[in-house]
C-alpha positions in Angstrom: 79.0 49.9 10.0 81.3 47.9 7.9 84.0 45.6 9.4 86.8 48.1 8.9 85.0 50.9 10.7 83.9 48.6 13.5 87.4 47.3 14.0 88.7 50.9 14.3 85.9 51.9 16.6 86.5 49.0 19.0 90.3 49.2 18.7 90.1 52.9 19.7 88.0 51.8 22.8 90.5 49.1 23.6 93.4 51.5 23.4 91.5 54.0 25.5 91.1 51.4 28.2 94.9 50.6 28.1 95.7 54.3 28.2 93.5 54.7 31.3 95.4 51.8 32.9 98.7 53.6 32.2 97.3 56.9 33.7 95.8 55.3 36.9 92.2 56.1 35.9 91.1 52.6 34.9 88.5 52.5 37.6 86.6 55.5 36.1 87.0 54.3 32.5 85.9 50.7 33.1 83.2 51.8 35.6 81.7 53.8 32.7 82.3 51.4 29.8 81.4 48.0 31.3 77.9 46.7 31.2 76.2 46.3 34.6 76.6 42.5 34.3 80.1 42.5 32.7 82.9 40.2 33.9 86.6 40.0 33.5 88.3 36.6 33.4 92.0 37.3 34.4 95.2 35.4 33.8 95.4 34.5 37.5 92.1 32.6 37.3 90.1 35.2 39.0 86.6 36.2 37.6 85.6 39.7 38.6 82.3 41.5 38.2 82.1 45.2 37.3 82.1 46.4 40.9 85.2 44.2 41.8 87.0 45.5 38.7 86.4 49.1 39.5 87.5 48.6 43.1 90.6 46.7 42.0 91.7 49.2 39.4 91.4 52.0 41.9 94.3 50.4 43.8 96.3 49.0 40.8 99.8 50.3 39.9 99.9 51.8 36.4 101.2 50.1 33.4 104.0 52.1 31.7 103.8 50.6 28.2 101.5 48.3 26.2 101.3 46.9 22.7 98.4 45.2 20.9 99.2 42.9 18.0 97.5 40.4 15.7 94.2 42.1 16.3 91.1 40.3 14.9 87.5 41.4 14.8 84.7 38.8 15.2 81.1 39.9 14.9 78.7 38.4 17.5 75.1 39.0 16.2 73.8 42.4 15.1 74.8 44.4 18.2 77.9 42.5 19.4 81.5 42.1 18.4 84.7 40.8 19.9 88.3 41.9 19.5 90.9 39.1 19.9 94.6 40.1 20.1 98.0 39.5 21.7 98.7 42.1 24.4 102.1 42.8 25.9 102.4 45.3 28.8 105.0 46.4 31.3 104.7 48.1 34.6 108.3 49.5 34.2 109.8 50.2 30.8 112.7 47.8 31.3 110.7 45.4 33.5 109.3 42.0 32.7 106.5 41.8 30.2 103.1 40.4 30.8 102.0 38.8 27.5 98.6 37.2 27.0 96.0 36.4 24.4 93.1 38.7 25.2 89.6 39.0 24.0 87.0 41.8 24.6 83.4 41.3 23.8 81.5 44.5 23.2 77.7 45.0 23.0 76.0 48.1 21.5 73.6 49.5 24.1 71.7 52.7 23.4 74.0 53.5 20.5 77.2 53.1 22.6 79.6 50.2 22.6 80.0 48.7 26.1 82.4 46.0 27.4 80.5 42.9 28.4 83.4 40.4 28.8 87.2 40.6 28.9 89.4 37.5 29.1 93.1 36.9 29.4 95.1 33.7 28.5 98.7 34.1 29.5 101.4 33.1 27.0 104.3 31.3 28.8 107.7 33.0 28.5 
């Protein structure tokens, strides 16, 4: 898979994740796509394993909008790649924005891309 195809494949997965968060089904999506040993490192300093992410997202209010910008692909070995981007999301369309630099590391397992690590670094307003 060339870089352009890989970028589009992983960007489609990343957007599917954000769409699931907007539709209050993030727990099911991330429960399926995360590796068993995956972690999320969140802007509030919390590090959550897969089970904690699934439990948390089952209770989370939905996002109403999101935007991904300045997306970069970085290959990590033969079966790994990372997306790095600036994400902006709002819970309410006219509400305050959450903006952060984000990275998602994906590993190809059994022919499927799975999320192994997600990280947020907030950008001060």
